[in-house]
N, CA, C and O atoms as a MOPAC input file, in Angstrom:
PM7 MOZYME 1SCF
protein

 N    151.12600 1   134.37100 1   165.14300 1
 C    150.88600 1   133.01600 1   164.68000 1
 C    152.04900 1   132.55900 1   163.81200 1
 O    152.28500 1   133.14000 1   162.75300 1
 N    152.75500 1   131.57000 1   164.21900 1
 C    153.91700 1   131.13900 1   163.45700 1
 C    153.57900 1   130.45700 1   162.13500 1
 O    154.40400 1   130.46700 1   161.22100 1
 N    152.38600 1   129.86300 1   162.00400 1
 C    152.02600 1   129.15400 1   160.78400 1
 C    150.84900 1   129.82300 1   160.09500 1
 O    149.85300 1   129.18800 1   159.74800 1
 N    150.99600 1   131.09900 1   159.91400 1
 C    149.94800 1   131.88300 1   159.26700 1
 C    149.80500 1   131.47300 1   157.79900 1
 O    150.79900 1   131.31800 1   157.09000 1
 N    148.58500 1   131.30400 1   157.36100 1
 C    148.32700 1   130.93600 1   155.96600 1
 C    148.57700 1   132.14700 1   155.07100 1
 O    148.04000 1   133.22700 1   155.31700 1
 N    149.37800 1   131.96700 1   154.04900 1
 C    149.64800 1   133.02600 1   153.08800 1
 C    148.73500 1   132.80400 1   151.89200 1
 O    148.71100 1   131.71900 1   151.31100 1
 N    148.00000 1   133.81700 1   151.53500 1
 C    147.06400 1   133.73000 1   150.41800 1
 C    147.80900 1   133.99800 1   149.12200 1
 O    148.37200 1   135.07900 1   148.95000 1
 N    147.82400 1   133.03900 1   148.20900 1
 C    148.51800 1   133.16600 1   146.93500 1
 C    147.84400 1   134.21800 1   146.07100 1
 O    146.61800 1   134.26200 1   145.97300 1
 N    148.64100 1   135.05400 1   145.45400 1
 C    148.12000 1   135.99100 1   144.48600 1
 C    147.74500 1   137.35000 1   145.04600 1
 O    147.43300 1   138.25800 1   144.27600 1
 N    147.76700 1   137.51600 1   146.33500 1
 C    147.40100 1   138.80200 1   146.91400 1
 C    148.47300 1   139.82400 1   146.57400 1
 O    149.66500 1   139.51400 1   146.56300 1
 N    148.04400 1   141.01700 1   146.30300 1
 C    148.96000 1   142.08700 1   145.95100 1
 C    150.05900 1   142.20900 1   146.98900 1
 O    149.80100 1   142.19600 1   148.19300 1
 N    151.27200 1   142.32500 1   146.51500 1
 C    152.41300 1   142.42000 1   147.40600 1
 C    152.75800 1   143.85700 1   147.75300 1
 O    153.42200 1   144.11100 1   148.75700 1
 N    152.31100 1   144.80000 1   146.92900 1
 C    152.69000 1   146.18000 1   147.20400 1
 C    151.68000 1   147.14300 1   146.59600 1
 O    150.90200 1   146.80400 1   145.70400 1
 N    151.73400 1   148.32900 1   147.11300 1
 C    150.90900 1   149.38900 1   146.54800 1
 C    151.67200 1   150.06000 1   145.42200 1
 O    152.79100 1   149.66700 1   145.09400 1
 N    151.07200 1   151.05300 1   144.84800 1
 C    151.70800 1   151.79200 1   143.76800 1
 C    152.19700 1   153.12600 1   144.29900 1
 O    151.50900 1   153.78000 1   145.08300 1
 N    153.38900 1   153.53100 1   143.87100 1
 C    153.89000 1   154.82800 1   144.31200 1
 C    153.29200 1   155.93000 1   143.42700 1
 O    152.60400 1   155.64800 1   142.44600 1
 N    153.56100 1   157.15400 1   143.78000 1
 C    152.98400 1   158.30400 1   143.08400 1
 C    153.38200 1   158.32800 1   141.61500 1
 O    152.54800 1   158.61200 1   140.75600 1
 N    154.63300 1   158.03600 1   141.31700 1
 C    155.09600 1   158.03700 1   139.93000 1
 C    154.35600 1   156.99900 1   139.09700 1
 O    153.95900 1   157.27700 1   137.96500 1
 N    154.16800 1   155.79900 1   139.65300 1
 C    153.43800 1   154.74900 1   138.94100 1
 C    151.97800 1   155.14700 1   138.72900 1
 O    151.42900 1   154.94200 1   137.64600 1
 N    151.35800 1   155.70600 1   139.74400 1
 C    149.96100 1   156.14300 1   139.63200 1
 C    149.81200 1   157.24000 1   138.57200 1
 O    148.85500 1   157.23500 1   137.79800 1
 N    150.75900 1   158.17400 1   138.54300 1
 C    150.72200 1   159.24700 1   137.54300 1
 C    150.86500 1   158.69600 1   136.12700 1
 O    150.18000 1   159.14300 1   135.20700 1
 N    151.76000 1   157.72300 1   135.96100 1
 C    151.94900 1   157.08100 1   134.65700 1
 C    150.65900 1   156.38600 1   134.21400 1
 O    150.21700 1   156.54300 1   133.07600 1
 N    150.06900 1   155.62200 1   135.12200 1
 C    148.83500 1   154.88800 1   134.82400 1
 C    147.71500 1   155.85700 1   134.45100 1
 O    146.98300 1   155.62300 1   133.49000 1
 N    147.58400 1   156.93000 1   135.20100 1
 C    146.54100 1   157.92100 1   134.92200 1
 C    146.75100 1   158.56400 1   133.54900 1
 O    145.80100 1   158.71400 1   132.78200 1
 N    147.98300 1   158.94000 1   133.24300 1
 C    148.28000 1   159.57300 1   131.95100 1
 C    147.97400 1   158.61800 1   130.79400 1
 O    147.37800 1   159.02400 1   129.79700 1
 N    148.37600 1   157.36300 1   130.92200 1
 C    148.12200 1   156.37400 1   129.87100 1
 C    146.62200 1   156.11600 1   129.73000 1
 O    146.12100 1   155.99000 1   128.61200 1
 N    145.90700 1   156.03800 1   130.84200 1
 C    144.46600 1   155.80800 1   130.80300 1
 C    143.76300 1   156.93500 1   130.06400 1
 O    142.88400 1   156.69100 1   129.23700 1
 N    144.15100 1   158.16500 1   130.36200 1
 C    143.54900 1   159.32100 1   129.68600 1
 C    143.83900 1   159.30600 1   128.18500 1
 O    142.97600 1   159.64400 1   127.37500 1
 N    145.04500 1   158.91800 1   127.82800 1
 C    145.43600 1   158.81700 1   126.41800 1
 C    144.58200 1   157.75600 1   125.70800 1
 O    144.11900 1   157.97000 1   124.58800 1
 N    144.38500 1   156.63000 1   126.36200 1
 C    143.57500 1   155.54100 1   125.79600 1
 C    142.12200 1   155.98300 1   125.65700 1
 O    141.49200 1   155.74300 1   124.62700 1
 N    141.59200 1   156.62500 1   126.69100 1
 C    140.19500 1   157.06100 1   126.66700 1
 C    139.93600 1   158.07100 1   125.54900 1
 O    138.83900 1   158.12000 1   124.99200 1
 N    140.94600 1   158.87100 1   125.22400 1
 C    140.82400 1   159.83400 1   124.13000 1
 C    140.54300 1   159.12700 1   122.80100 1
 O    139.77600 1   159.61700 1   121.97300 1
 N    141.17300 1   157.97500 1   122.61500 1
 C    141.00800 1   157.21300 1   121.37700 1
 C    139.62300 1   156.58200 1   121.24300 1
 O    139.23200 1   156.18500 1   120.14500 1
 N    138.88400 1   156.48500 1   122.33000 1
 C    137.58200 1   155.81400 1   122.29300 1
 C    136.53200 1   156.57100 1   121.49100 1
 O    135.54100 1   155.98500 1   121.05600 1
 N    136.73900 1   157.85000 1   121.29700 1
 C    135.76000 1   158.63300 1   120.53700 1
 C    136.00300 1   158.53200 1   119.02900 1
 O    135.22700 1   159.06400 1   118.23600 1
 N    137.06200 1   157.86200 1   118.64500 1
 C    137.40400 1   157.72000 1   117.23500 1
 C    136.44900 1   156.75200 1   116.53700 1
 O    135.87700 1   155.86000 1   117.16400 1
 N    136.29100 1   156.94300 1   115.25300 1
 C    135.55800 1   155.98400 1   114.42700 1
 C    136.51100 1   155.19300 1   113.55200 1
 O    136.08900 1   154.44400 1   112.67100 1
 N    137.80800 1   155.36800 1   113.80300 1
 C    138.83600 1   154.69500 1   113.02700 1
 C    139.11300 1   153.31600 1   113.63200 1
 O    139.48100 1   153.20500 1   114.80100 1
 N    138.93300 1   152.27700 1   112.82800 1
 C    139.11200 1   150.90500 1   113.29600 1
 C    140.49600 1   150.67100 1   113.90100 1
 O    140.61700 1   150.04400 1   114.95300 1
 N    141.52900 1   151.17000 1   113.24400 1
 C    142.89200 1   150.94800 1   113.74400 1
 C    143.12000 1   151.62800 1   115.10200 1
 O    143.75500 1   151.05900 1   115.98900 1
 N    142.60200 1   152.83300 1   115.24700 1
 C    142.75800 1   153.53300 1   116.52400 1
 C    142.00800 1   152.81600 1   117.64200 1
 O    142.48500 1   152.74600 1   118.77400 1
 N    140.84300 1   152.29000 1   117.31900 1
 C    140.07200 1   151.57700 1   118.33300 1
 C    140.71900 1   150.24500 1   118.70300 1
 O    140.72800 1   149.86500 1   119.87400 1
 N    141.25100 1   149.54500 1   117.72800 1
 C    141.99200 1   148.31200 1   118.02800 1
 C    143.21400 1   148.63700 1   118.88700 1
 O    143.53700 1   147.92000 1   119.83400 1
 N    143.87600 1   149.71900 1   118.53900 1
 C    145.04800 1   150.15800 1   119.30000 1
 C    144.65800 1   150.46200 1   120.75200 1
 O    145.41000 1   150.15100 1   121.67600 1
 N    143.49800 1   151.06200 1   120.94900 1
 C    143.03100 1   151.37000 1   122.30600 1
 C    142.86400 1   150.08900 1   123.12100 1
 O    143.21700 1   150.05400 1   124.30000 1
 N    142.33100 1   149.04100 1   122.50100 1
 C    142.17200 1   147.76000 1   123.20300 1
 C    143.54100 1   147.21100 1   123.59500 1
 O    143.74800 1   146.79600 1   124.73500 1
 N    144.46600 1   147.21200 1   122.64800 1
 C    145.81000 1   146.67700 1   122.91800 1
 C    146.50400 1   147.46800 1   124.02200 1
 O    147.13600 1   146.88900 1   124.90500 1
 N    146.38300 1   148.78500 1   123.96700 1
 C    147.03200 1   149.63300 1   124.97300 1
 C    146.37900 1   149.47900 1   126.34800 1
 O    147.07200 1   149.48700 1   127.36600 1
 N    145.06700 1   149.34000 1   126.38400 1
 C    144.37800 1   149.14500 1   127.66500 1
 C    144.81700 1   147.82200 1   128.28700 1
 O    145.05100 1   147.75000 1   129.49300 1
 N    144.92800 1   146.79400 1   127.48200 1
 C    145.37200 1   145.48900 1   127.96500 1
 C    146.79700 1   145.58300 1   128.52100 1
 O    147.09800 1   145.04200 1   129.58500 1
 N    147.66100 1   146.27300 1   127.78700 1
 C    149.04900 1   146.45000 1   128.24800 1
 C    149.09400 1   147.21900 1   129.56500 1
 O    149.89700 1   146.90700 1   130.44400 1
 N    148.23800 1   148.21700 1   129.69700 1
 C    148.23000 1   149.02900 1   130.91000 1
 C    147.74200 1   148.22000 1   132.11400 1
 O    148.28700 1   148.34600 1   133.21000 1
 N    146.73600 1   147.40900 1   131.91400 1
 C    146.26200 1   146.54200 1   132.99900 1
 C    147.36800 1   145.56100 1   133.39000 1
 O    147.60600 1   145.33200 1   134.57600 1
 N    148.03700 1   144.99000 1   132.40400 1
 C    149.12100 1   144.05500 1   132.68300 1
 C    150.25400 1   144.74900 1   133.44200 1
 O    150.77600 1   144.21100 1   134.41900 1
 N    150.62500 1   145.92800 1   132.99400 1
 C    151.66400 1   146.71100 1   133.67500 1
 C    151.27300 1   146.92500 1   135.14100 1
 O    152.09500 1   146.75700 1   136.04200 1
 N    150.02200 1   147.29500 1   135.36400 1
 C    149.55400 1   147.57600 1   136.71700 1
 C    149.60300 1   146.32000 1   137.57800 1
 O    150.02400 1   146.37800 1   138.73400 1
 N    149.17700 1   145.19200 1   137.03000 1
 C    149.22800 1   143.94500 1   137.79800 1
 C    150.67000 1   143.57600 1   138.14700 1
 O    150.94700 1   143.11400 1   139.25400 1
 N    151.58400 1   143.78000 1   137.20100 1
 C    153.00300 1   143.51700 1   137.47700 1
 C    153.50700 1   144.42400 1   138.59200 1
 O    154.18600 1   143.96700 1   139.51200 1
 N    153.17300 1   145.71500 1   138.50600 1
 C    153.63200 1   146.67600 1   139.50800 1
 C    153.06600 1   146.34900 1   140.89300 1
 O    153.71900 1   146.59100 1   141.90800 1
 N    151.87800 1   145.81100 1   140.92600 1
 C    151.25900 1   145.45700 1   142.19300 1
 C    151.79300 1   144.12900 1   142.73700 1
 O    151.47100 1   143.74300 1   143.86100 1
 N    152.60100 1   143.43600 1   141.94600 1
 C    153.27300 1   142.23800 1   142.43000 1
 C    152.53800 1   140.93100 1   142.20100 1
 O    152.86300 1   139.92900 1   142.83700 1
 N    151.56300 1   140.91200 1   141.31500 1
 C    150.88200 1   139.65600 1   141.03500 1
 C    151.79900 1   138.75200 1   140.23500 1
 O    152.51100 1   139.21000 1   139.34100 1
 N    151.78200 1   137.47600 1   140.55500 1
 C    152.71300 1   136.54000 1   139.93900 1
 C    152.14200 1   135.92600 1   138.67100 1
 O    150.92900 1   135.88500 1   138.46300 1
 N    153.04900 1   135.45200 1   137.83200 1
 C    152.65600 1   134.75500 1   136.62000 1
 C    153.50300 1   135.16100 1   135.44100 1
 O    154.07300 1   136.25100 1   135.39600 1
 N    153.56900 1   134.25800 1   134.49200 1
 C    154.35500 1   134.48800 1   133.28400 1
 C    153.59000 1   135.30000 1   132.24900 1
 O    154.19000 1   136.03700 1   131.46700 1
 N    152.27200 1   135.16800 1   132.24200 1
 C    151.45000 1   135.81500 1   131.22200 1
 C    150.39500 1   136.70200 1   131.87700 1
 O    150.19100 1   136.66000 1   133.09000 1
 N    149.74100 1   137.49300 1   131.06000 1
 C    148.62500 1   138.31100 1   131.53900 1
 C    147.59500 1   137.41900 1   132.22600 1
 O    147.14200 1   137.72400 1   133.32900 1
 N    147.22900 1   136.32500 1   131.57800 1
 C    146.21700 1   135.42200 1   132.12900 1
 C    146.64900 1   134.87000 1   133.48700 1
 O    145.83500 1   134.78500 1   134.40600 1
 N    147.91800 1   134.49600 1   133.61900 1
 C    148.42600 1   133.99300 1   134.89900 1
 C    148.32800 1   135.06500 1   135.98400 1
 O    147.90500 1   134.78700 1   137.10600 1
 N    148.72200 1   136.29100 1   135.64000 1
 C    148.67100 1   137.37100 1   136.62600 1
 C    147.22300 1   137.69900 1   137.00500 1
 O    146.93000 1   137.97800 1   138.16800 1
 N    146.33200 1   137.66400 1   136.02900 1
 C    144.93000 1   137.93600 1   136.33500 1
 C    144.37100 1   136.85900 1   137.26400 1
 O    143.65100 1   137.17900 1   138.20900 1
 N    144.68700 1   135.60200 1   137.01300 1
 C    144.24200 1   134.52600 1   137.90900 1
 C    144.82000 1   134.73100 1   139.30600 1
 O    144.14800 1   134.48400 1   140.30700 1
 N    146.05600 1   135.18100 1   139.36500 1
 C    146.71200 1   135.44000 1   140.64400 1
 C    146.01100 1   136.56000 1   141.41000 1
 O    145.98900 1   136.55400 1   142.64100 1
 N    145.44300 1   137.51100 1   140.68900 1
 C    144.77500 1   138.66800 1   141.30200 1
 C    143.29800 1   138.42200 1   141.57700 1
 O    142.62700 1   139.28100 1   142.14900 1
 N    142.78600 1   137.27500 1   141.18400 1
 C    141.34400 1   137.01300 1   141.21600 1
 C    140.67900 1   137.34700 1   142.55500 1
 O    139.61200 1   137.96000 1   142.57300 1
 N    141.28100 1   136.96300 1   143.65200 1
 C    140.67300 1   137.19000 1   144.96100 1
 C    140.73700 1   138.64500 1   145.41300 1
 O    140.10300 1   139.01900 1   146.39900 1
 N    141.49200 1   139.45700 1   144.70100 1
 C    141.65600 1   140.86300 1   145.07100 1
 C    140.81700 1   141.81200 1   144.21900 1
 O    140.82300 1   143.02400 1   144.43800 1
 N    140.10600 1   141.26200 1   143.25700 1
 C    139.33200 1   142.07300 1   142.31800 1
 C    137.85800 1   141.69900 1   142.44700 1
 O    137.53200 1   140.51500 1   142.52000 1
 N    136.96800 1   142.67800 1   142.47700 1
 C    135.54300 1   142.34300 1   142.49600 1
 C    135.18800 1   141.43000 1   141.31600 1
 O    135.69400 1   141.61500 1   140.20900 1
 N    134.33000 1   140.46100 1   141.55600 1
 C    133.99200 1   139.43600 1   140.55600 1
 C    133.54800 1   140.04000 1   139.22100 1
 O    133.99100 1   139.57700 1   138.17000 1
 N    132.69400 1   141.05100 1   139.23300 1
 C    132.20800 1   141.62400 1   137.97400 1
 C    133.34500 1   142.26600 1   137.17200 1
 O    133.37300 1   142.16300 1   135.94600 1
 N    134.27400 1   142.92100 1   137.85500 1
 C    135.41400 1   143.53600 1   137.15900 1
 C    136.37000 1   142.45700 1   136.65400 1
 O    136.90100 1   142.56200 1   135.54900 1
 N    136.58400 1   141.43200 1   137.45600 1
 C    137.42400 1   140.30400 1   137.03800 1
 C    136.88400 1   139.70900 1   135.72800 1
 O    137.64500 1   139.47900 1   134.78800 1
 N    135.58700 1   139.46500 1   135.67400 1
 C    134.96600 1   138.91000 1   134.46400 1
 C    135.07500 1   139.87100 1   133.28800 1
 O    135.32300 1   139.44900 1   132.15800 1
 N    134.89200 1   141.16100 1   133.55200 1
 C    135.01800 1   142.15800 1   132.48700 1
 C    136.43300 1   142.19800 1   131.92000 1
 O    136.61800 1   142.30400 1   130.70700 1
 N    137.42200 1   142.11300 1   132.78900 1
 C    138.81400 1   142.12600 1   132.32200 1
 C    139.06700 1   140.91800 1   131.42100 1
 O    139.73000 1   141.03500 1   130.39100 1
 N    138.53900 1   139.76100 1   131.81000 1
 C    138.69100 1   138.57500 1   130.95200 1
 C    138.06000 1   138.81200 1   129.58900 1
 O    138.64900 1   138.48600 1   128.55800 1
 N    136.85800 1   139.38100 1   129.58800 1
 C    136.17300 1   139.63800 1   128.31900 1
 C    136.98300 1   140.59600 1   127.44200 1
 O    137.13800 1   140.36600 1   126.24300 1
 N    137.49300 1   141.65800 1   128.03900 1
 C    138.32300 1   142.59600 1   127.29400 1
 C    139.58800 1   141.94800 1   126.76300 1
 O    140.00900 1   142.21100 1   125.63700 1
 N    140.19000 1   141.09500 1   127.58700 1
 C    141.42500 1   140.41300 1   127.18700 1
 C    141.17400 1   139.44300 1   126.02400 1
 O    142.03400 1   139.28100 1   125.15800 1
 N    140.01900 1   138.81000 1   126.00200 1
 C    139.67600 1   137.91400 1   124.89000 1
 C    139.59700 1   138.68400 1   123.57100 1
 O    140.05200 1   138.19600 1   122.53600 1
 N    139.02600 1   139.87200 1   123.61000 1
 C    138.96700 1   140.70300 1   122.40200 1
 C    140.37700 1   141.09100 1   121.98400 1
 O    140.71600 1   141.05700 1   120.80100 1
 N    141.20000 1   141.46100 1   122.96900 1
 C    142.59900 1   141.80300 1   122.67800 1
 C    143.30000 1   140.63900 1   121.98600 1
 O    144.03000 1   140.83400 1   121.01500 1
 N    143.07400 1   139.42600 1   122.49100 1
 C    143.72100 1   138.25900 1   121.89300 1
 C    143.28400 1   138.04500 1   120.45100 1
 O    144.10000 1   137.68100 1   119.60400 1
 N    142.01300 1   138.26400 1   120.16600 1
 C    141.53800 1   138.12000 1   118.78900 1
 C    142.19800 1   139.16300 1   117.88800 1
 O    142.60700 1   138.85600 1   116.76800 1
 N    142.29800 1   140.39700 1   118.38600 1
 C    142.93900 1   141.45900 1   117.60800 1
 C    144.40500 1   141.10600 1   117.35100 1
 O    144.90300 1   141.27800 1   116.23900 1
 N    145.08300 1   140.61900 1   118.37100 1
 C    146.52000 1   140.34900 1   118.27700 1
 C    146.84800 1   139.08900 1   117.47900 1
 O    147.90000 1   139.01700 1   116.84300 1
 N    145.96000 1   138.09800 1   117.50600 1
 C    146.31600 1   136.79900 1   116.93800 1
 C    145.49600 1   136.35700 1   115.73300 1
 O    145.83000 1   135.36300 1   115.08700 1
 N    144.42900 1   137.08500 1   115.42500 1
 C    143.60300 1   136.71600 1   114.27400 1
 C    143.59000 1   137.88800 1   113.28000 1
 O    142.79400 1   138.81600 1   113.42200 1
 N    144.46600 1   137.83900 1   112.28800 1
 C    144.61000 1   138.96700 1   111.36300 1
 C    143.30600 1   139.37400 1   110.65900 1
 O    143.14200 1   140.54000 1   110.30000 1
 N    142.39700 1   138.44900 1   110.46200 1
 C    141.14200 1   138.75500 1   109.76900 1
 C    140.02700 1   139.22100 1   110.70600 1
 O    138.92000 1   139.51100 1   110.25300 1
 N    140.30700 1   139.29500 1   111.99300 1
 C    139.28500 1   139.71900 1   112.95500 1
 C    139.00400 1   141.20400 1   112.78200 1
 O    139.90200 1   142.03800 1   112.90100 1
 N    137.74600 1   141.52200 1   112.50100 1
 C    137.34100 1   142.91000 1   112.28600 1
 C    136.18500 1   143.24500 1   113.22300 1
 O    135.01800 1   143.17100 1   112.83900 1
 N    136.52500 1   143.61000 1   114.44800 1
 C    135.45900 1   143.92000 1   115.40100 1
 C    134.75300 1   145.22400 1   115.04400 1
 O    135.34100 1   146.13000 1   114.45400 1
 N    133.49600 1   145.29300 1   115.41000 1
 C    132.75600 1   146.54500 1   115.24500 1
 C    133.35200 1   147.56800 1   116.21200 1
 O    133.94600 1   147.20400 1   117.22600 1
 N    133.18800 1   148.83300 1   115.89000 1
 C    133.73600 1   149.88900 1   116.74200 1
 C    133.27000 1   149.74800 1   118.18400 1
 O    134.06200 1   149.89700 1   119.11500 1
 N    131.97200 1   149.45800 1   118.37000 1
 C    131.44900 1   149.35200 1   119.73200 1
 C    132.10000 1   148.20000 1   120.49700 1
 O    132.22800 1   148.26700 1   121.71900 1
 N    132.51700 1   147.13200 1   119.78300 1
 C    133.18600 1   146.01200 1   120.45600 1
 C    134.53400 1   146.44500 1   121.02300 1
 O    134.89300 1   146.08100 1   122.14300 1
 N    135.27200 1   147.22000 1   120.24400 1
 C    136.56600 1   147.73000 1   120.71700 1
 C    136.36300 1   148.70600 1   121.86700 1
 O    137.09100 1   148.66700 1   122.86000 1
 N    135.38200 1   149.57500 1   121.73200 1
 C    135.10800 1   150.54100 1   122.79800 1
 C    134.70400 1   149.82200 1   124.08300 1
 O    135.16900 1   150.17000 1   125.16800 1
 N    133.84800 1   148.83400 1   123.95500 1
 C    133.38400 1   148.07700 1   125.11000 1
 C    134.53200 1   147.30600 1   125.76400 1
 O    134.66400 1   147.31300 1   126.98800 1
 N    135.35800 1   146.64600 1   124.96000 1
 C    136.49200 1   145.88300 1   125.48300 1
 C    137.46800 1   146.80400 1   126.21800 1
 O    137.97500 1   146.46100 1   127.28600 1
 N    137.71900 1   147.96400 1   125.63700 1
 C    138.63300 1   148.92400 1   126.26600 1
 C    138.07500 1   149.39000 1   127.60500 1
 O    138.80100 1   149.43500 1   128.59800 1
 N    136.81100 1   149.73200 1   127.63800 1
 C    136.18500 1   150.18700 1   128.88500 1
 C    136.21300 1   149.09300 1   129.94100 1
 O    136.44300 1   149.37200 1   131.11800 1
 N    135.98100 1   147.85200 1   129.53000 1
 C    136.01200 1   146.73700 1   130.48800 1
 C    137.40800 1   146.56900 1   131.08100 1
 O    137.55700 1   146.34700 1   132.28300 1
 N    138.42300 1   146.67600 1   130.23600 1
 C    139.79400 1   146.56300 1   130.73800 1
 C    140.13300 1   147.70500 1   131.68900 1
 O    140.73800 1   147.48700 1   132.73800 1
 N    139.74300 1   148.91400 1   131.32100 1
 C    140.08000 1   150.07400 1   132.14600 1
 C    139.33500 1   150.08400 1   133.47600 1
 O    139.75700 1   150.76900 1   134.40800 1
 N    138.23900 1   149.34100 1   133.58300 1
 C    137.51300 1   149.24800 1   134.85700 1
 C    138.42400 1   148.72600 1   135.96200 1
 O    138.28400 1   149.10300 1   137.12500 1
 N    139.35500 1   147.85800 1   135.58900 1
 C    140.28500 1   147.30300 1   136.59100 1
 C    141.04400 1   148.41900 1   137.31000 1
 O    141.31200 1   148.31900 1   138.50700 1
 N    141.38500 1   149.46800 1   136.58900 1
 C    142.19600 1   150.53400 1   137.17300 1
 C    141.47200 1   151.25100 1   138.30600 1
 O    142.10800 1   151.90800 1   139.13000 1
 N    140.16400 1   151.13200 1   138.35500 1
 C    139.39800 1   151.73400 1   139.44700 1
 C    139.56500 1   150.97100 1   140.74800 1
 O    139.20900 1   151.47100 1   141.81500 1
 N    140.10600 1   149.76100 1   140.66600 1
 C    140.27600 1   148.93800 1   141.86800 1
 C    141.62900 1   149.12100 1   142.53800 1
 O    141.85900 1   148.58400 1   143.62200 1
 N    142.52300 1   149.86700 1   141.91200 1
 C    143.89100 1   149.95000 1   142.45400 1
 C    144.06200 1   151.03500 1   143.48700 1
 O    145.15700 1   151.21200 1   144.02100 1

């Protein structure tokens, strides 16, 4: 078909073994922090999980200038419940990063981190 419709935002490439190994190692490191009761470590876990999801979306070739742009670009490739969870996790990350007085409960950080890491199960 010469005029095949190209779907915007669809992953352009898979991940190679080195990228998958990096993602797995970082995920395990982040998950280790989830058992902490230290607020700073838990906030750090949210930030690192968000960065890892963003890294993965970039590696998979999703377009956009920001995390939010890349996530919107990936929307049709991610199950709806995981897509929504990633947004929820990213919102917590934004509060941690941009609101100095934001003091989430430990379970909020743990939940946000787990929601972000759910995306990695789709790759």
